[in-house]
MIDREN-66100 format. One record per residue (C-alpha): x, y, z; residue number from 1. Coordinates in nm, 4 decimals, always signed. Layout:
<sites>
+----------+----------+----------+-----+
:       xx :       yy :       zz : num :
+----------+----------+----------+-----+
:        X :        Y :        Z : NUM :
...
+----------+----------+----------+-----+
</sites>
This chain:
<sites>
+----------+----------+----------+-----+
:       xx :       yy :       zz : num :
+----------+----------+----------+-----+
:  +6.4136 :  +7.5603 :  +2.7837 :   1 :
:  +6.1161 :  +7.6160 :  +2.9874 :   2 :
:  +6.0861 :  +7.3596 :  +3.2820 :   3 :
:  +5.8300 :  +7.1712 :  +3.4527 :   4 :
:  +5.7817 :  +7.4679 :  +3.6847 :   5 :
:  +5.7737 :  +7.7445 :  +3.4238 :   6 :
:  +5.4815 :  +7.5233 :  +3.2508 :   7 :
:  +5.2886 :  +7.4969 :  +3.5694 :   8 :
:  +5.3013 :  +7.8806 :  +3.6374 :   9 :
:  +5.2448 :  +7.9525 :  +3.2664 :  10 :
:  +4.9016 :  +7.7254 :  +3.3118 :  11 :
:  +4.7885 :  +7.8958 :  +3.6456 :  12 :
:  +4.8775 :  +8.2283 :  +3.5062 :  13 :
:  +4.6765 :  +8.1585 :  +3.1904 :  14 :
:  +4.3861 :  +8.0120 :  +3.3919 :  15 :
:  +4.3411 :  +8.3382 :  +3.6101 :  16 :
:  +4.3861 :  +8.5525 :  +3.2791 :  17 :
:  +4.0649 :  +8.3594 :  +3.1262 :  18 :
:  +3.8823 :  +8.3722 :  +3.4385 :  19 :
:  +3.8466 :  +8.7011 :  +3.6324 :  20 :
:  +3.7509 :  +8.6577 :  +4.0090 :  21 :
:  +3.8422 :  +8.2870 :  +3.9796 :  22 :
:  +3.8789 :  +8.0724 :  +4.3262 :  23 :
:  +4.1774 :  +7.8784 :  +4.4401 :  24 :
:  +3.9200 :  +7.5622 :  +4.4331 :  25 :
:  +3.8063 :  +7.6244 :  +4.0681 :  26 :
:  +4.1724 :  +7.6919 :  +3.9392 :  27 :
:  +4.2862 :  +7.3513 :  +4.0355 :  28 :
:  +3.9816 :  +7.2101 :  +3.8430 :  29 :
:  +4.0574 :  +7.4196 :  +3.5594 :  30 :
:  +4.4605 :  +7.3362 :  +3.5432 :  31 :
:  +4.4423 :  +6.9907 :  +3.6392 :  32 :
:  +4.6988 :  +7.0189 :  +3.9037 :  33 :
:  +4.7528 :  +6.9273 :  +4.2527 :  34 :
:  +4.6423 :  +7.1234 :  +4.5004 :  35 :
:  +4.9929 :  +7.2385 :  +4.6645 :  36 :
:  +5.1373 :  +7.3007 :  +4.3201 :  37 :
:  +4.8565 :  +7.5280 :  +4.2458 :  38 :
:  +4.8976 :  +7.6855 :  +4.6078 :  39 :
:  +5.2454 :  +7.7221 :  +4.5356 :  40 :
:  +5.2326 :  +7.8711 :  +4.1663 :  41 :
:  +4.9808 :  +8.1245 :  +4.3157 :  42 :
:  +5.2242 :  +8.2259 :  +4.5826 :  43 :
:  +5.5041 :  +8.2719 :  +4.3203 :  44 :
:  +5.2671 :  +8.4797 :  +4.0870 :  45 :
:  +5.1553 :  +8.7168 :  +4.3608 :  46 :
:  +5.5193 :  +8.7703 :  +4.4527 :  47 :
:  +5.5732 :  +8.8618 :  +4.1127 :  48 :
:  +5.3138 :  +9.1098 :  +4.1103 :  49 :
:  +5.1238 :  +8.9474 :  +3.8411 :  50 :
:  +4.8509 :  +8.7955 :  +4.0191 :  51 :
:  +4.6276 :  +8.9954 :  +4.3060 :  52 :
:  +4.3524 :  +8.9208 :  +4.5117 :  53 :
:  +4.0069 :  +9.0849 :  +4.4628 :  54 :
:  +3.7862 :  +9.0227 :  +4.7263 :  55 :
:  +3.6223 :  +8.7168 :  +4.8876 :  56 :
:  +3.3381 :  +8.4869 :  +4.7052 :  57 :
:  +3.0122 :  +8.3869 :  +4.8508 :  58 :
:  +3.0582 :  +8.1325 :  +5.1488 :  59 :
:  +2.9581 :  +7.7921 :  +5.1007 :  60 :
:  +3.0005 :  +7.7154 :  +5.4822 :  61 :
:  +3.3425 :  +7.7897 :  +5.5808 :  62 :
:  +3.5688 :  +8.0508 :  +5.5251 :  63 :
:  +3.4787 :  +8.2678 :  +5.2446 :  64 :
:  +3.7443 :  +8.1760 :  +4.9309 :  65 :
:  +3.9823 :  +8.4262 :  +4.8017 :  66 :
:  +3.9111 :  +8.5898 :  +4.4593 :  67 :
:  +4.1968 :  +8.5917 :  +4.2151 :  68 :
:  +4.2433 :  +8.7871 :  +3.9042 :  69 :
:  +4.5719 :  +8.9115 :  +3.6799 :  70 :
:  +4.7188 :  +9.2475 :  +3.7961 :  71 :
:  +4.6040 :  +9.4053 :  +3.4247 :  72 :
:  +4.7833 :  +9.7567 :  +3.5574 :  73 :
:  +5.1225 :  +9.5606 :  +3.5753 :  74 :
:  +5.1978 :  +9.6762 :  +3.1986 :  75 :
:  +5.0733 :  +9.7936 :  +2.8745 :  76 :
:  +4.9923 :  +9.6530 :  +2.5469 :  77 :
:  +5.0380 :  +9.8957 :  +2.1996 :  78 :
:  +4.8257 :  +9.8730 :  +1.9110 :  79 :
:  +4.8855 : +10.0284 :  +1.5834 :  80 :
:  +4.6528 :  +9.9520 :  +1.3014 :  81 :
:  +4.7641 : +10.1285 :  +0.9442 :  82 :
:  +4.4857 : +10.1432 :  +0.6830 :  83 :
:  +4.5248 : +10.2654 :  +0.3445 :  84 :
:  +4.3999 : +10.6500 :  +0.4161 :  85 :
:  +4.4335 : +10.6492 :  +0.8190 :  86 :
:  +4.5880 : +10.4603 :  +1.1484 :  87 :
:  +4.4301 : +10.3947 :  +1.4767 :  88 :
:  +4.7193 : +10.4123 :  +1.7366 :  89 :
:  +4.6287 : +10.3302 :  +2.1301 :  90 :
:  +4.7401 : +10.1411 :  +2.4477 :  91 :
:  +4.5581 :  +9.9183 :  +2.6443 :  92 :
:  +4.5927 :  +9.7068 :  +2.9707 :  93 :
:  +4.6517 :  +9.3405 :  +3.0242 :  94 :
:  +4.3229 :  +9.2369 :  +2.9824 :  95 :
:  +4.2695 :  +9.4415 :  +2.6235 :  96 :
:  +4.0731 :  +9.7008 :  +2.7711 :  97 :
:  +4.1122 : +10.0601 :  +2.5966 :  98 :
:  +4.3352 : +10.2995 :  +2.7942 :  99 :
:  +4.3632 : +10.5879 :  +2.4783 : 100 :
:  +4.3441 : +10.5705 :  +2.1393 : 101 :
:  +4.3794 : +10.8313 :  +1.8551 : 102 :
:  +4.2795 : +10.8256 :  +1.5390 : 103 :
:  +4.4777 : +11.0246 :  +1.2461 : 104 :
:  +4.4896 : +11.0306 :  +0.8734 : 105 :
:  +4.7761 : +10.9140 :  +0.6471 : 106 :
:  +4.8384 : +10.7755 :  +0.3405 : 107 :
:  +4.9983 : +10.4474 :  +0.3414 : 108 :
:  +5.1708 : +10.5131 :  -0.0040 : 109 :
:  +5.3789 : +10.7725 :  +0.2053 : 110 :
:  +5.6070 : +10.4750 :  +0.2581 : 111 :
:  +5.7361 : +10.3133 :  +0.5696 : 112 :
:  +5.9619 : +10.5533 :  +0.7368 : 113 :
:  +5.6783 : +10.8429 :  +0.7148 : 114 :
:  +5.3929 : +10.6214 :  +0.8423 : 115 :
:  +5.5747 : +10.4492 :  +1.0905 : 116 :
:  +5.7410 : +10.7296 :  +1.2278 : 117 :
:  +5.4011 : +10.9068 :  +1.2762 : 118 :
:  +5.2568 : +10.5769 :  +1.4977 : 119 :
:  +5.5578 : +10.5852 :  +1.7064 : 120 :
:  +5.5028 : +10.9483 :  +1.7932 : 121 :
:  +5.1232 : +10.8907 :  +1.8735 : 122 :
:  +5.2082 : +10.6063 :  +2.0342 : 123 :
:  +5.5079 : +10.7476 :  +2.2482 : 124 :
:  +5.2502 : +11.0705 :  +2.3142 : 125 :
:  +4.9981 : +10.8325 :  +2.4738 : 126 :
:  +5.2593 : +10.6315 :  +2.6886 : 127 :
:  +5.3752 : +10.9621 :  +2.8227 : 128 :
:  +5.0254 : +11.0727 :  +2.9142 : 129 :
:  +4.8502 : +10.7599 :  +3.0232 : 130 :
:  +5.0871 : +10.4354 :  +3.1009 : 131 :
:  +5.1882 : +10.6016 :  +3.4218 : 132 :
:  +5.5413 : +10.4662 :  +3.3852 : 133 :
:  +5.4332 : +10.0997 :  +3.3478 : 134 :
:  +5.6539 :  +9.8962 :  +3.1237 : 135 :
:  +5.5066 :  +9.7783 :  +2.7561 : 136 :
:  +5.4514 :  +9.4413 :  +2.7612 : 137 :
:  +5.4134 :  +9.4292 :  +2.3623 : 138 :
:  +5.2853 :  +9.5695 :  +2.0502 : 139 :
:  +5.0947 :  +9.4381 :  +1.7713 : 140 :
:  +5.0872 :  +9.6102 :  +1.4499 : 141 :
:  +4.8770 :  +9.5594 :  +1.1151 : 142 :
:  +4.8980 :  +9.6663 :  +0.7903 : 143 :
:  +4.7152 :  +9.6544 :  +0.4786 : 144 :
:  +4.8649 :  +9.3751 :  +0.2736 : 145 :
:  +5.0109 :  +9.0407 :  +0.2625 : 146 :
:  +5.2432 :  +8.9781 :  +0.6088 : 147 :
:  +5.4737 :  +8.7133 :  +0.6637 : 148 :
:  +5.3992 :  +8.6787 :  +0.9870 : 149 :
:  +5.7172 :  +8.4719 :  +1.1327 : 150 :
:  +5.8888 :  +8.7396 :  +1.0406 : 151 :
:  +5.6700 :  +9.0548 :  +1.1014 : 152 :
:  +5.7313 :  +9.1842 :  +0.7244 : 153 :
:  +5.4903 :  +9.2660 :  +0.4512 : 154 :
:  +5.5309 :  +9.0933 :  +0.1103 : 155 :
:  +5.4735 :  +9.2402 :  -0.2096 : 156 :
:  +5.1770 :  +9.4519 :  -0.1054 : 157 :
:  +4.9546 :  +9.6226 :  -0.3734 : 158 :
:  +4.8842 :  +9.9170 :  -0.2312 : 159 :
:  +5.1697 : +10.0107 :  +0.0029 : 160 :
:  +5.4737 : +10.1418 :  -0.2232 : 161 :
:  +5.8191 : +10.0852 :  -0.0646 : 162 :
:  +5.6811 :  +9.8407 :  +0.2161 : 163 :
:  +5.7969 :  +9.5070 :  +0.0479 : 164 :
:  +6.0049 :  +9.3509 :  +0.3099 : 165 :
:  +6.0439 :  +9.6537 :  +0.5341 : 166 :
:  +6.1290 :  +9.4905 :  +0.8837 : 167 :
:  +5.8379 :  +9.6613 :  +1.0466 : 168 :
:  +5.8463 :  +9.4091 :  +1.3330 : 169 :
:  +6.2337 :  +9.4583 :  +1.3993 : 170 :
:  +6.2004 :  +9.8318 :  +1.3574 : 171 :
:  +5.9247 :  +9.8770 :  +1.6591 : 172 :
:  +6.0908 :  +9.6319 :  +1.8705 : 173 :
:  +6.4122 :  +9.8091 :  +1.8806 : 174 :
:  +6.2525 : +10.1107 :  +1.9592 : 175 :
:  +6.0633 : +10.0055 :  +2.2666 : 176 :
:  +6.2901 :  +9.6709 :  +2.3646 : 177 :
:  +5.9450 :  +9.4824 :  +2.3508 : 178 :
:  +5.8382 :  +9.1677 :  +2.1811 : 179 :
:  +5.5894 :  +9.3169 :  +1.8364 : 180 :
:  +5.3650 :  +9.1030 :  +1.5987 : 181 :
:  +5.2836 :  +9.2536 :  +1.2557 : 182 :
:  +4.9531 :  +9.0944 :  +1.0947 : 183 :
:  +4.7323 :  +9.2018 :  +0.7826 : 184 :
:  +4.4871 :  +9.4743 :  +0.8859 : 185 :
:  +4.1990 :  +9.2425 :  +0.8013 : 186 :
:  +4.2983 :  +8.9661 :  +1.0090 : 187 :
:  +4.3238 :  +9.2264 :  +1.3186 : 188 :
:  +3.9654 :  +9.3311 :  +1.2620 : 189 :
:  +3.8476 :  +8.9577 :  +1.2789 : 190 :
:  +4.0540 :  +8.9243 :  +1.5722 : 191 :
:  +3.9243 :  +9.2553 :  +1.7746 : 192 :
:  +3.5543 :  +9.1260 :  +1.6685 : 193 :
:  +3.5928 :  +8.7513 :  +1.7921 : 194 :
:  +3.7580 :  +8.8875 :  +2.1232 : 195 :
:  +3.5670 :  +9.1544 :  +2.2060 : 196 :
:  +3.2040 :  +9.1793 :  +2.0360 : 197 :
:  +2.9076 :  +8.9813 :  +2.2175 : 198 :
:  +2.7711 :  +8.8672 :  +1.8490 : 199 :
:  +3.1000 :  +8.6502 :  +1.7955 : 200 :
:  +3.0875 :  +8.5086 :  +2.1530 : 201 :
:  +3.1420 :  +8.1291 :  +2.1428 : 202 :
:  +3.1940 :  +8.1430 :  +1.7669 : 203 :
:  +3.4729 :  +7.9122 :  +1.6794 : 204 :
:  +3.4716 :  +7.9315 :  +1.2889 : 205 :
:  +3.3953 :  +8.2858 :  +1.1226 : 206 :
:  +3.4758 :  +8.5119 :  +0.8120 : 207 :
:  +3.5492 :  +8.8486 :  +0.8488 : 208 :
:  +3.4684 :  +9.0816 :  +0.4925 : 209 :
:  +3.6517 :  +9.4351 :  +0.4663 : 210 :
:  +3.5262 :  +9.6483 :  +0.1779 : 211 :
:  +3.7108 :  +9.9799 :  +0.2180 : 212 :
:  +3.9658 : +10.0929 :  -0.0272 : 213 :
:  +4.0566 :  +9.7580 :  -0.1190 : 214 :
:  +3.8938 :  +9.4246 :  -0.0124 : 215 :
:  +4.0216 :  +9.1412 :  +0.1878 : 216 :
:  +3.8916 :  +8.8570 :  +0.4451 : 217 :
:  +4.0267 :  +8.7291 :  +0.7775 : 218 :
:  +3.9609 :  +8.3421 :  +0.8724 : 219 :
:  +3.8916 :  +8.2265 :  +1.1890 : 220 :
:  +3.9348 :  +7.8676 :  +1.2259 : 221 :
:  +3.8432 :  +7.6985 :  +1.5914 : 222 :
:  +3.8709 :  +8.0225 :  +1.7463 : 223 :
:  +4.2441 :  +8.1371 :  +1.5894 : 224 :
:  +4.3295 :  +8.3212 :  +1.3268 : 225 :
:  +4.4130 :  +8.1218 :  +1.0241 : 226 :
:  +4.6894 :  +8.2405 :  +0.8023 : 227 :
:  +4.7786 :  +7.9850 :  +0.5599 : 228 :
:  +5.1120 :  +7.8303 :  +0.4941 : 229 :
:  +5.2495 :  +8.1752 :  +0.3906 : 230 :
:  +5.0184 :  +8.4264 :  +0.5620 : 231 :
:  +4.8348 :  +8.5355 :  +0.2736 : 232 :
:  +4.4772 :  +8.3397 :  +0.3715 : 233 :
:  +4.1782 :  +8.5229 :  +0.3085 : 234 :
:  +4.3058 :  +8.7501 :  +0.0088 : 235 :
:  +3.9881 :  +8.7591 :  -0.1863 : 236 :
:  +4.0197 :  +9.0855 :  -0.2947 : 237 :
:  +4.2420 :  +8.9679 :  -0.6020 : 238 :
:  +4.0140 :  +8.7023 :  -0.6936 : 239 :
:  +3.9269 :  +8.7033 :  -1.0582 : 240 :
:  +3.4975 :  +8.7651 :  -1.1502 : 241 :
:  +3.3109 :  +8.7728 :  -1.3984 : 242 :
:  +3.2292 :  +9.1070 :  -1.6004 : 243 :
:  +3.5751 :  +9.3023 :  -1.4787 : 244 :
:  +3.8163 :  +9.1316 :  -1.7586 : 245 :
:  +3.8686 :  +9.4853 :  -1.8876 : 246 :
:  +3.9598 :  +9.6235 :  -1.5510 : 247 :
:  +4.3245 :  +9.6476 :  -1.4369 : 248 :
:  +4.3893 :  +9.6080 :  -1.0534 : 249 :
:  +4.6313 :  +9.7794 :  -0.8592 : 250 :
:  +4.7974 :  +9.4687 :  -0.8244 : 251 :
:  +4.8889 :  +9.4398 :  -1.1709 : 252 :
:  +4.6320 :  +9.1646 :  -1.2741 : 253 :
:  +4.2905 :  +9.2078 :  -1.4662 : 254 :
:  +3.9853 :  +9.1394 :  -1.3366 : 255 :
:  +3.9975 :  +9.1324 :  -0.9814 : 256 :
:  +3.7112 :  +9.1660 :  -0.7438 : 257 :
:  +3.8814 :  +9.4646 :  -0.5606 : 258 :
:  +3.9512 :  +9.6459 :  -0.8898 : 259 :
:  +3.5648 :  +9.6293 :  -0.9803 : 260 :
:  +3.3918 :  +9.6385 :  -0.6124 : 261 :
:  +3.6360 :  +9.8164 :  -0.3643 : 262 :
:  +3.6352 : +10.1722 :  -0.2579 : 263 :
:  +3.8386 : +10.2754 :  -0.4951 : 264 :
:  +3.6373 : +10.1363 :  -0.7771 : 265 :
:  +3.3085 : +10.2870 :  -0.6830 : 266 :
:  +3.4981 : +10.6446 :  -0.6443 : 267 :
:  +3.6236 : +10.5495 :  -1.0055 : 268 :
:  +3.2946 : +10.5025 :  -1.1550 : 269 :
:  +3.1365 : +10.7354 :  -0.9555 : 270 :
:  +3.3633 : +11.0141 :  -1.0997 : 271 :
:  +3.2591 : +10.8983 :  -1.4491 : 272 :
:  +2.8980 : +10.9155 :  -1.3600 : 273 :
:  +2.9672 : +11.2578 :  -1.2407 : 274 :
:  +3.1836 : +11.3582 :  -1.5907 : 275 :
:  +2.9147 : +11.2009 :  -1.8180 : 276 :
:  +2.6209 : +11.3806 :  -1.6649 : 277 :
:  +2.4548 : +11.0381 :  -1.5703 : 278 :
:  +2.4205 : +11.1322 :  -1.2108 : 279 :
:  +2.3177 : +11.4922 :  -1.1431 : 280 :
:  +2.3961 : +11.4584 :  -0.7794 : 281 :
:  +2.7483 : +11.3066 :  -0.8354 : 282 :
:  +2.8123 : +11.5721 :  -1.0812 : 283 :
:  +2.6983 : +11.8524 :  -0.7759 : 284 :
:  +2.9113 : +11.6878 :  -0.5732 : 285 :
:  +3.2190 : +11.6962 :  -0.8115 : 286 :
:  +3.1808 : +12.0472 :  -0.8933 : 287 :
:  +3.1498 : +12.1401 :  -0.5246 : 288 :
:  +3.4429 : +11.9147 :  -0.4119 : 289 :
:  +3.6873 : +11.8902 :  -0.7157 : 290 :
:  +3.7000 : +11.5211 :  -0.6649 : 291 :
:  +3.4782 : +11.2070 :  -0.5474 : 292 :
:  +3.5454 : +10.9247 :  -0.2774 : 293 :
:  +3.3554 : +10.6193 :  -0.2319 : 294 :
:  +3.1457 : +10.7955 :  +0.0507 : 295 :
:  +2.9985 : +11.0361 :  -0.2298 : 296 :
:  +2.8544 : +10.7305 :  -0.4070 : 297 :
:  +2.6905 : +10.5993 :  -0.0967 : 298 :
:  +2.5456 : +10.9328 :  -0.0176 : 299 :
:  +2.4094 : +10.9922 :  -0.3558 : 300 :
:  +2.2328 : +10.6160 :  -0.3432 : 301 :
:  +2.1122 : +10.7314 :  -0.0275 : 302 :
:  +1.9495 : +11.0247 :  -0.1570 : 303 :
:  +1.8032 : +10.7798 :  -0.4369 : 304 :
:  +2.0366 : +10.8402 :  -0.7275 : 305 :
:  +1.9263 : +10.5652 :  -0.9496 : 306 :
:  +2.2774 : +10.5403 :  -1.1040 : 307 :
:  +2.4757 : +10.5073 :  -0.7600 : 308 :
:  +2.2313 : +10.2710 :  -0.6170 : 309 :
:  +2.3249 : +10.0138 :  -0.9459 : 310 :
:  +2.6992 : +10.0874 :  -0.8729 : 311 :
:  +2.6448 :  +9.9579 :  -0.5008 : 312 :
:  +2.4290 :  +9.6945 :  -0.5843 : 313 :
:  +2.6359 :  +9.5523 :  -0.8566 : 314 :
:  +2.9609 :  +9.5747 :  -0.5861 : 315 :
:  +2.7577 :  +9.4101 :  -0.3200 : 316 :
:  +2.6495 :  +9.1481 :  -0.5971 : 317 :
:  +3.0187 :  +9.0590 :  -0.6719 : 318 :
:  +3.1303 :  +9.0271 :  -0.3093 : 319 :
:  +2.8427 :  +8.8298 :  -0.2273 : 320 :
:  +2.9145 :  +8.5607 :  -0.5390 : 321 :
:  +3.3090 :  +8.5351 :  -0.4586 : 322 :
:  +3.2159 :  +8.5160 :  -0.0461 : 323 :
:  +2.9416 :  +8.2399 :  -0.1469 : 324 :
:  +3.2332 :  +8.0080 :  -0.2462 : 325 :
:  +3.4176 :  +8.0497 :  +0.0453 : 326 :
:  +3.1082 :  +8.0009 :  +0.2752 : 327 :
:  +3.0144 :  +7.6675 :  +0.0713 : 328 :
:  +3.4373 :  +7.5496 :  +0.1163 : 329 :
:  +3.4809 :  +7.6998 :  +0.4662 : 330 :
:  +3.1157 :  +7.6656 :  +0.6267 : 331 :
:  +3.1664 :  +7.9366 :  +0.8920 : 332 :
:  +2.8828 :  +8.0150 :  +1.1690 : 333 :
:  +2.9508 :  +8.3911 :  +1.1082 : 334 :
:  +3.0292 :  +8.6307 :  +0.8231 : 335 :
:  +3.1143 :  +8.9871 :  +0.9925 : 336 :
:  +3.1171 :  +9.2758 :  +0.7547 : 337 :
:  +3.2895 :  +9.5894 :  +0.7994 : 338 :
:  +3.5117 :  +9.8547 :  +0.6330 : 339 :
:  +3.3953 : +10.2100 :  +0.5290 : 340 :
:  +3.1635 : +10.0735 :  +0.2136 : 341 :
:  +2.9601 :  +9.8551 :  +0.4472 : 342 :
:  +2.9029 : +10.0666 :  +0.7373 : 343 :
:  +2.7938 : +10.3857 :  +0.5204 : 344 :
:  +2.4963 : +10.2107 :  +0.4043 : 345 :
:  +2.2473 :  +9.9151 :  +0.3993 : 346 :
:  +2.2307 :  +9.8676 :  +0.0609 : 347 :
:  +2.5570 :  +9.6683 :  +0.0058 : 348 :
:  +2.4863 :  +9.4521 :  +0.3020 : 349 :
:  +2.1378 :  +9.3531 :  +0.1501 : 350 :
:  +2.3052 :  +9.2635 :  -0.1806 : 351 :
:  +2.5856 :  +9.0705 :  -0.0152 : 352 :
:  +2.3469 :  +8.8487 :  +0.1933 : 353 :
:  +2.1161 :  +8.8053 :  -0.1163 : 354 :
:  +2.3809 :  +8.6625 :  -0.3043 : 355 :
:  +2.5435 :  +8.4487 :  -0.0506 : 356 :
:  +2.2330 :  +8.2719 :  +0.0627 : 357 :
:  +2.1289 :  +8.2313 :  -0.3125 : 358 :
:  +2.4367 :  +8.0838 :  -0.4278 : 359 :
:  +2.5919 :  +7.8855 :  -0.1393 : 360 :
:  +2.5087 :  +7.5355 :  -0.0358 : 361 :
:  +2.1994 :  +7.5018 :  +0.1588 : 362 :
:  +2.3509 :  +7.3029 :  +0.4512 : 363 :
:  +2.6602 :  +7.5737 :  +0.4750 : 364 :
:  +2.3590 :  +7.8904 :  +0.5246 : 365 :
:  +2.1314 :  +7.6739 :  +0.7363 : 366 :
:  +2.2549 :  +7.8446 :  +1.0776 : 367 :
:  +2.4902 :  +8.1271 :  +0.8923 : 368 :
:  +2.4597 :  +8.4582 :  +1.0043 : 369 :
:  +2.5725 :  +8.7802 :  +0.8356 : 370 :
:  +2.5977 :  +9.0713 :  +1.0414 : 371 :
:  +2.7660 :  +9.4217 :  +1.0076 : 372 :
:  +3.0911 :  +9.4809 :  +1.2566 : 373 :
:  +2.9577 :  +9.5725 :  +1.6139 : 374 :
:  +3.2993 :  +9.7609 :  +1.6261 : 375 :
:  +3.2252 : +10.0539 :  +1.4262 : 376 :
:  +3.5595 : +10.2622 :  +1.5884 : 377 :
:  +3.8829 : +10.1415 :  +1.7083 : 378 :
:  +3.8269 :  +9.7929 :  +1.5592 : 379 :
:  +4.1836 :  +9.7489 :  +1.4116 : 380 :
:  +4.3528 :  +9.8691 :  +1.7266 : 381 :
:  +4.1828 :  +9.6566 :  +1.9327 : 382 :
:  +4.2756 :  +9.3499 :  +1.7651 : 383 :
:  +4.6357 :  +9.4687 :  +1.7329 : 384 :
:  +4.6334 :  +9.4430 :  +2.1118 : 385 :
:  +4.4888 :  +9.1044 :  +2.1139 : 386 :
:  +4.7008 :  +9.0031 :  +1.8673 : 387 :
:  +4.9944 :  +9.0985 :  +2.1017 : 388 :
:  +4.8240 :  +8.9776 :  +2.4422 : 389 :
:  +4.7246 :  +8.6291 :  +2.2694 : 390 :
:  +5.0632 :  +8.5796 :  +2.1775 : 391 :
:  +5.2164 :  +8.7111 :  +2.5065 : 392 :
:  +5.0025 :  +8.4750 :  +2.7283 : 393 :
:  +5.0081 :  +8.1814 :  +2.4925 : 394 :
:  +5.1464 :  +7.8634 :  +2.6964 : 395 :
:  +5.4879 :  +7.8627 :  +2.5324 : 396 :
:  +5.5382 :  +8.2203 :  +2.5490 : 397 :
:  +5.4470 :  +8.2627 :  +2.9168 : 398 :
:  +5.6739 :  +7.9951 :  +3.0081 : 399 :
:  +5.9493 :  +8.1562 :  +2.8747 : 400 :
:  +5.9295 :  +8.4788 :  +3.0498 : 401 :
:  +5.7183 :  +8.4158 :  +3.3831 : 402 :
:  +6.0287 :  +8.3774 :  +3.5806 : 403 :
:  +6.1326 :  +8.7296 :  +3.4690 : 404 :
:  +5.7951 :  +8.8701 :  +3.6021 : 405 :
:  +5.7276 :  +9.0502 :  +3.2752 : 406 :
:  +5.7735 :  +9.0166 :  +2.9031 : 407 :
:  +5.8846 :  +9.4031 :  +2.8808 : 408 :
:  +6.2981 :  +9.3986 :  +2.7614 : 409 :
:  +6.2367 :  +9.0551 :  +2.5809 : 410 :
:  +6.1979 :  +9.1329 :  +2.2149 : 411 :
:  +6.3009 :  +8.8039 :  +2.1118 : 412 :
:  +5.9788 :  +8.6100 :  +2.2632 : 413 :
:  +5.8153 :  +8.7146 :  +1.9267 : 414 :
:  +6.0181 :  +8.4562 :  +1.7856 : 415 :
:  +5.8598 :  +8.1863 :  +2.0179 : 416 :
:  +5.6796 :  +7.9050 :  +1.8537 : 417 :
:  +5.3260 :  +7.8962 :  +1.9574 : 418 :
:  +5.0027 :  +7.7254 :  +1.7957 : 419 :
:  +4.9323 :  +8.0587 :  +1.6352 : 420 :
:  +5.2168 :  +8.1169 :  +1.4516 : 421 :
:  +5.1090 :  +7.8124 :  +1.2263 : 422 :
:  +4.7430 :  +7.8872 :  +1.2624 : 423 :
+----------+----------+----------+-----+
</sites>
């Protein structure tokens, strides 16, 4: 049970982390504790190697005050972002600044043993080369499917055969003897945007929509990820849409948005255009490569192919129509669009914007911004790192580990209740 002392240690450490280069006087104002208590807690944190001096602030007439910061080099945090066809694995310091990152192609359909084994090998390579012996404080993991956040396990993920109920969190925690948190990949993209993008600075309510192989959304409410009661909030890829009643989705239902507008759907419809001869550009691509992917449809549209442009316009309209309902219901300040389909061209982005502004309530769109993601590369890994850091430095979690000087070696910290576990 955390004591009053550990709670005050947690408060002071959290304030130092939030405000790099803070002075003791400003800390006192921020945490609302007495000068003697803050002085004592800072001395303890410095003794534990968690807080260090970082120069002097300008003098206001007396002795120049010392600047303080979190010793970000005290440990490292791992980030593993697994997608349908690739993964990002890296390590960062305790401020979330990337030290190293590796992108690698995979197929999530190969199953957890193969995919996680590869992720662990990539992580260990970077720890050996760049961590300089610093301990692993925690690891964040993202997977492309629904996740029960409290246990860190995927639940009936449509595109992840063999992953249902697999103990992702427990496996990685045992491997690294560190706390591990697992979340949906789009939640991590939303978190990465929220924590590091200039355009999302100060935003409290946001929707991140990823249009890649599948379609999903991450919801941010009052500055925190909103996961819902069981972790499935934001799964808009499997809402029913008009005009898709005859299309079977990979989840087993009929008429899902993802089955009509996701990357796999674009590739399927592009193949139909190529085989029928309706698109000479796609037919030539198919003949040259033997297959088609969504990027080929985008490339054909950019070359002026009317059939490919029509496919993208339809996909954008469908996503925008579904998103308009969320905008009216949820009233975010910012909608961020990411994923391979959005990054590849402006046509989908324009169609989504048009549908949202046309179909949403006027009050909900009065100040709404709809923007492409600012994190072109490494957004998932960045989000995974910040998932771990947000949990590690939550008030209740810090109060549990601060007396040890580090959360390394305490995987049970992933079970500490925090505000974000219910968010």
